[in-house]
N, C-alpha and C positions, 0 to 999 in steps of 0.2 A: 516426224514433227514438223510443225506449220513454220512458215515464213512470217517473222515479226517484223513489221514496219513502225518505225516511229518517225511520223512526219515532224517538221520542224517546230509547228505548232505545238506538237505533244512531248516535246524533247523537256520542255519546261514545266514546272508543277501546274497543272490545269484547274485544281480545285481548291479545297481548302490548304492552306499551309499546315504541315505536321508540326510546327513549333519546334522549340529546341528538342534536340534527341536527348533522352534521358539513357541512364544505364540500361534498361531494358531494352529500349528502341536498339542501341548499340549491339546488345546481345543478341537480339532476333537477326539484325542486318549480317552478323558476323557468322551465326550459324547457317543462314541462307546462302551466304557465299561459300560457305565449305561445301554445300550440297544443297541446292536449290529444291530439291525434291523430298526433301526430310518432311515428315507430317509434322503439323502442329503440335501433337502430343509429344512427339520426340524432342521438339525443341524445349516445349514447356519443361518437359522431366529436365533437361540438361540446364535450364536457367533457373528452374525452381519457381515458376510461375504457373499459372492455370492455363489448360489448354484454350479456353475462351479469350484469356487475356492475350494470348499469342496471336490468335485468330484476329481480335480487334486491332492489334497493333500492326499486323500486315496489312489489313484491308486500310487501316488508315496510311500507312506508308506508301502504299500501292497507289490510293487515291489522289495522293498529294503530291506524287511525282516522284517521290524520294526512292521508291524500288519499283524494279521491272524484274520480273521472273523470267528468263528465257533460256534456250538451250544454245551455246555455241557450236557451231559444225566446221570442220575444217573443209574449206571451200574446195580444196584438192582432191577431197574424197568425192566431189561432185562434179568433178570434170573442171574447174577453175584452178588451172595449175600456175597462173602467174597473178601476183598481187602488186599493185602500184599504187603509190600515192601521187597524186598531182597537186601542185601550188598555183593557184590562179590568181593574177593579178587583174583586176576588174576596173574599168572606166567607172569614175564616181556617176552614180545615178542608174546604173544598171547592175547593182548588187542583188536586189531583190529577182529582177528577172533572171539572172544567170542561176541563181540559189534554185529556184523554182525548176528551170531546166535541167540541170545537172542532178537534181534530187529525183527527177522522173526517170532517170536513167535506171535500167535494172541492176547494170554493173554497179553502179554508187553505192556503197556500203555505209558510207559515213561521210557527212558533209558538215562543216563547221566554218564559220567567221573567224577570222584570225587578225592579229596585228602583227606588225615587224616586216619581213621579209616578202609577204604575200596576202592577198584578202580572203582567199578560201583554200580550206584544205579538204581534197576528196579522195577518199580510199576507195579504189574500185578493183574488182576481180575481173579476169577474163580469163577464156578457155585457152588463147596462145597469144605468141606475139603478133599475129595477124590480126586477131580480134582486138588487141591493144592498138595496134598501128590505124585500124579503122576507126576506132573510137576516137583517137587522137586527131588524126587527120580529116577525116569527114564530119563527124558531130561536134567535136570541139572546135575544129577549124571553122565550121559555120557558124558558130555561135556568137552572134551579138553581143559586145561589150567586154569580151575576153581580150586583153592587151596582150597577155604572155602566159604562157605555161609552163612550169618545170615539171618534169616526170622523173620520180625516183621508182626503180623497180625493185622489188625485195628479190633477194636471192636466196636468202635463208633466214627464218625466224630463230633467234637464239633464245628469246624469252618472250612470253606472252602470258601476263598474269593479271588477272583482274580481281583479286581480292586484297581490300584495303586492311592491312594490319592496323592501323591506328585507328579503327573504329572504337575500340576498346577505350581509348584515350580522349580526353578533351581537346579539341583543338587549341592549337597554340597561337597566340596572339602578337 
């Protein structure tokens, strides 16, 4: 399985907006969440639509940035036994430079801007504690614009779920 990078600029819809999601869109999304490798034919049968319609809907949802199809891999299976979340407090005016620098690290799996107790959230994977120490003390320590960093090391994941059951319902307002 190949690595999938989602650069910051591509994390948002990049082309035509999908518009409001209708019942069929939500059904297609739900089916793909359950099994991203299902064929368009199987999805069409399940939803009572034509295969061509499902193919068109998936293309439109992907082109608009609503849908990405990828495989999740257990990082420990690849030798990355340590998962850490780093909360960064960044100097005003340095935000974009810090985002660009941290996003370029191969260990950074997820980078997002936040409000509240920190300016940036970074999820990183490392092979071990020594690799985490090097990343935090050497690379992060030399990064201009970072005022403070808080690191949370995950000991055990109790739940990791990326299926949004509410896709079948209209959003509440």
